[in-house]
N, CA, C and O of each residue as an XYZ file, in Angstrom:
336
protein
N      95.339    -41.911      4.349
C      95.269    -43.278      4.827
C      96.437    -43.542      5.784
O      97.583    -43.189      5.506
N      96.118    -44.161      6.897
C      97.138    -44.473      7.900
C      97.794    -45.809      7.585
O      97.131    -46.765      7.182
N      99.100    -45.860      7.776
C      99.831    -47.111      7.585
C      99.427    -48.119      8.651
O      99.129    -47.750      9.787
N      99.418    -49.379      8.281
C      99.097    -50.455      9.221
C     100.052    -50.450     10.416
O      99.638    -50.720     11.543
N     101.317    -50.147     10.174
C     102.338    -50.192     11.225
C     102.022    -49.212     12.356
O     102.543    -49.363     13.461
N     101.184    -48.221     12.099
C     100.820    -47.254     13.144
C      99.781    -47.813     14.111
O      99.516    -47.222     15.158
N      99.200    -48.947     13.757
C      98.167    -49.547     14.604
C      98.797    -50.407     15.694
O      99.849    -51.017     15.500
N      98.139    -50.441     16.828
C      98.575    -51.283     17.930
C      98.581    -52.747     17.492
O      97.688    -53.173     16.760
N      99.560    -53.508     17.924
C      99.718    -54.952     17.662
C     100.219    -55.297     16.255
O     100.444    -56.471     15.962
N     100.395    -54.315     15.394
C     100.831    -54.584     14.022
C     102.317    -54.245     13.897
O     102.715    -53.082     13.964
N     103.119    -55.287     13.715
C     104.544    -55.101     13.496
C     104.858    -55.146     12.014
O     103.968    -55.295     11.176
N     106.147    -55.013     11.706
C     106.562    -54.984     10.296
C     106.186    -56.249      9.545
O     105.734    -56.180      8.402
N     106.367    -57.411     10.176
C     106.082    -58.667      9.491
C     104.587    -58.851      9.232
O     104.197    -59.274      8.144
N     103.756    -58.541     10.214
C     102.315    -58.663     10.008
C     101.852    -57.642      8.970
O     100.985    -57.940      8.149
N     102.421    -56.452      9.005
C     102.091    -55.447      7.998
C     102.449    -55.966      6.601
O     101.658    -55.828      5.669
N     103.630    -56.559      6.455
C     104.065    -57.097      5.166
C     103.079    -58.159      4.660
O     102.688    -58.156      3.493
N     102.691    -59.054      5.552
C     101.764    -60.116      5.163
C     100.393    -59.552      4.795
O      99.780    -59.989      3.821
N      99.922    -58.599      5.559
C      98.639    -57.976      5.233
C      98.715    -57.288      3.875
O      97.793    -57.406      3.068
N      99.797    -56.578      3.619
C      99.975    -55.917      2.317
C      99.908    -56.925      1.179
O      99.320    -56.644      0.135
N     100.504    -58.090      1.371
C     100.508    -59.119      0.328
C      99.115    -59.691      0.061
O      98.880    -60.281     -0.994
N      98.200    -59.522      1.001
C      96.829    -59.987      0.801
C      95.920    -58.868      0.295
O      94.719    -59.069      0.119
N      96.499    -57.686      0.063
C      95.716    -56.568     -0.452
C      95.211    -55.609      0.608
O      94.519    -54.642      0.290
N      95.546    -55.861      1.855
C      95.154    -54.966      2.950
C      96.342    -54.042      3.188
O      97.359    -54.458      3.742
N      96.207    -52.775      2.765
C      97.348    -51.888      2.714
C      97.281    -50.694      3.658
O      98.233    -49.916      3.728
N      96.202    -50.536      4.370
C      96.086    -49.387      5.272
C      95.247    -49.764      6.493
O      94.563    -50.787      6.516
N      95.327    -48.905      7.499
C      94.512    -49.097      8.698
C      93.029    -49.078      8.322
O      92.238    -49.854      8.859
N      92.668    -48.209      7.420
C      91.279    -48.112      6.984
C      90.826    -49.404      6.303
O      89.698    -49.857      6.499
N      91.723    -49.993      5.499
C      91.391    -51.271      4.858
C      91.093    -52.338      5.907
O      90.108    -53.068      5.795
N      91.948    -52.426      6.929
C      91.771    -53.436      7.969
C      90.480    -53.205      8.747
O      89.726    -54.144      9.004
N      90.235    -51.975      9.113
C      89.018    -51.656      9.861
C      87.784    -51.986      9.015
O      86.803    -52.531      9.522
N      87.842    -51.654      7.743
C      86.709    -51.898      6.843
C      86.437    -53.383      6.650
O      85.284    -53.813      6.674
N      87.488    -54.164      6.461
C      87.312    -55.595      6.184
C      87.033    -56.393      7.454
O      86.346    -57.413      7.409
N      87.555    -55.939      8.567
C      87.351    -56.626      9.841
C      88.408    -57.690     10.096
O      89.062    -58.167      9.169
N      88.564    -58.051     11.346
C      89.625    -58.978     11.744
C      89.423    -60.382     11.180
O      90.391    -61.028     10.782
N      88.193    -60.859     11.141
C      87.953    -62.235     10.679
C      88.266    -62.392      9.193
O      88.930    -63.350      8.798
N      87.797    -61.468      8.378
C      88.065    -61.561      6.942
C      89.556    -61.376      6.661
O      90.116    -62.054      5.800
N      90.200    -60.455      7.392
C      91.640    -60.257      7.221
C      92.401    -61.520      7.609
O      93.330    -61.927      6.911
N      92.013    -62.134      8.708
C      92.653    -63.377      9.149
C      92.435    -64.492      8.131
O      93.355    -65.258      7.847
N      91.238    -64.588      7.587
C      90.938    -65.595      6.577
C      91.860    -65.431      5.362
O      92.407    -66.410      4.853
N      92.026    -64.187      4.905
C      92.919    -63.918      3.775
C      94.356    -64.299      4.119
O      95.065    -64.888      3.304
N      94.775    -63.955      5.334
C      96.132    -64.311      5.766
C      96.298    -65.828      5.821
O      97.310    -66.363      5.369
N      95.320    -66.504      6.367
C      95.389    -67.957      6.537
C      95.486    -68.668      5.183
O      96.181    -69.676      5.062
N      94.800    -68.151      4.180
C      94.880    -68.746      2.847
C      96.291    -68.638      2.274
O      96.788    -69.566      1.636
N      96.914    -67.511      2.507
C      98.251    -67.273      1.942
C      99.374    -67.773      2.835
O     100.419    -68.205      2.349
N      99.153    -67.713      4.149
C     100.164    -68.106      5.138
C      99.538    -69.082      6.127
O      99.164    -68.676      7.228
N      99.414    -70.355      5.765
C      98.691    -71.320      6.601
C      99.282    -71.520      7.992
O      98.611    -72.052      8.877
N     100.516    -71.106      8.195
C     101.154    -71.308      9.492
C     100.725    -70.292     10.554
O     101.033    -70.473     11.732
N     100.025    -69.234     10.161
C      99.639    -68.259     11.174
C      98.633    -68.878     12.144
O      97.926    -69.828     11.807
N      98.583    -68.322     13.353
C      97.736    -68.900     14.401
C      96.726    -67.875     14.914
O      96.697    -66.727     14.470
N      95.915    -68.313     15.842
C      94.842    -67.462     16.358
C      95.359    -66.204     17.051
O      94.620    -65.227     17.167
N      96.590    -66.206     17.506
C      97.154    -64.994     18.116
C      97.157    -63.851     17.096
O      96.957    -62.692     17.459
N      97.381    -64.178     15.836
C      97.328    -63.151     14.796
C      95.918    -62.562     14.693
O      95.755    -61.357     14.500
N      94.923    -63.403     14.820
C      93.540    -62.937     14.789
C      93.267    -62.006     15.959
O      92.632    -60.965     15.791
N      93.738    -62.370     17.131
C      93.586    -61.502     18.303
C      94.297    -60.171     18.079
O      93.771    -59.114     18.428
N      95.493    -60.224     17.496
C      96.256    -59.003     17.222
C      95.491    -58.089     16.266
O      95.453    -56.874     16.456
N      94.890    -58.678     15.248
C      94.111    -57.888     14.288
C      92.914    -57.223     14.957
O      92.643    -56.044     14.730
N      92.200    -57.987     15.786
C      91.042    -57.413     16.486
C      91.482    -56.326     17.452
O      90.842    -55.280     17.557
N      92.579    -56.579     18.158
C      93.107    -55.555     19.065
C      93.498    -54.294     18.318
O      93.276    -53.187     18.809
N      94.078    -54.450     17.133
C      94.444    -53.294     16.313
C      93.207    -52.486     15.948
O      93.216    -51.257     16.014
N      92.160    -53.173     15.568
C      90.913    -52.499     15.203
C      90.316    -51.766     16.404
O      89.810    -50.652     16.270
N      90.379    -52.403     17.583
C      89.818    -51.796     18.794
C      90.790    -50.830     19.474
O      90.429    -50.149     20.435
N      92.037    -50.775     18.962
C      93.093    -49.941     19.530
C      93.406    -50.308     20.974
O      93.548    -49.443     21.839
N      93.509    -51.629     21.216
C      93.914    -52.133     22.523
C      94.922    -53.259     22.317
O      94.972    -53.867     21.248
N      95.721    -53.532     23.341
C      96.623    -54.674     23.263
C      95.784    -55.937     23.137
O      94.736    -56.066     23.771
N      96.258    -56.873     22.308
C      95.452    -58.062     22.025
C      95.132    -58.856     23.289
O      94.098    -59.522     23.345
N      95.989    -58.801     24.298
C      95.719    -59.556     25.530
C      94.684    -58.866     26.421
O      94.330    -59.383     27.481
N      94.206    -57.711     25.996
C      93.176    -56.990     26.754
C      91.781    -57.174     26.139
O      90.815    -56.575     26.612
N      91.672    -57.990     25.101
C      90.358    -58.267     24.520
C      89.464    -58.932     25.562
O      89.948    -59.653     26.435
N      88.182    -58.691     25.469
C      87.248    -59.311     26.409
C      87.239    -60.826     26.216
O      87.553    -61.326     25.136
N      86.883    -61.535     27.256
C      86.808    -63.001     27.163
C      85.787    -63.425     26.112
O      85.996    -64.406     25.398
N      84.700    -62.694     26.019
C      83.667    -63.002     25.021
C      84.239    -62.864     23.611
O      84.007    -63.721     22.759
N      84.977    -61.800     23.367
C      85.601    -61.589     22.053
C      86.610    -62.685     21.765
O      86.651    -63.210     20.653
N      87.423    -63.037     22.749
C      88.419    -64.099     22.556
C      87.746    -65.420     22.206
O      88.212    -66.138     21.321
N      86.655    -65.744     22.890
C      85.936    -66.992     22.611
C      85.383    -66.990     21.188
O      85.473    -67.993     20.479
N      84.816    -65.870     20.779
C      84.260    -65.748     19.438
C      85.362    -65.901     18.388
O      85.191    -66.626     17.408
N      86.481    -65.224     18.590
C      87.592    -65.302     17.640
C      88.198    -66.704     17.612
O      88.560    -67.200     16.545
N      88.310    -67.340     18.764
C      88.865    -68.694     18.839
C      87.977    -69.673     18.073
O      88.475    -70.530     17.342
N      86.670    -69.542     18.242
C      85.723    -70.397     17.522
C      85.871    -70.215     16.017
O      85.851    -71.184     15.259
N      86.020    -68.969     15.595
C      86.205    -68.697     14.165
C      87.499    -69.318     13.669
O      87.521    -69.953     12.615
N      88.559    -69.142     14.408
C      89.862    -69.708     14.044
C      89.797    -71.229     13.958
O      90.350    -71.831     13.038
N      89.122    -71.842     14.917
C      88.993    -73.302     14.933
C      88.221    -73.813     13.714
O      88.502    -74.908     13.225
N      87.261    -73.043     13.222
C      86.483    -73.438     12.042
C      87.367    -73.523     10.794
O      87.072    -74.281      9.870
N      88.433    -72.757     10.773
C      89.307    -72.708      9.594
C      90.324    -73.834      9.561
O      91.023    -74.007      8.563
N      90.417    -74.596     10.630
C      91.404    -75.669     10.705
C      90.966    -76.884      9.929
O      91.685    -77.883      9.888
């Protein structure tokens, strides 16, 4: 199993928070998906923002979060807005 920190866009703090929600490896994140991971994070850490969701999706796609397609960003933003 690969550590989360080895994934693009995942720093030590985001890795720590993901671990606290039960997401402990790159495989866990890929399996659960960015939206479910963000939902778990949001429940435990309400201050996180949609940039974290973009970072998670970018990690899964192995691209910098600012390189996500506009369609993906719109979809993720809509999901994030639903949780507010």
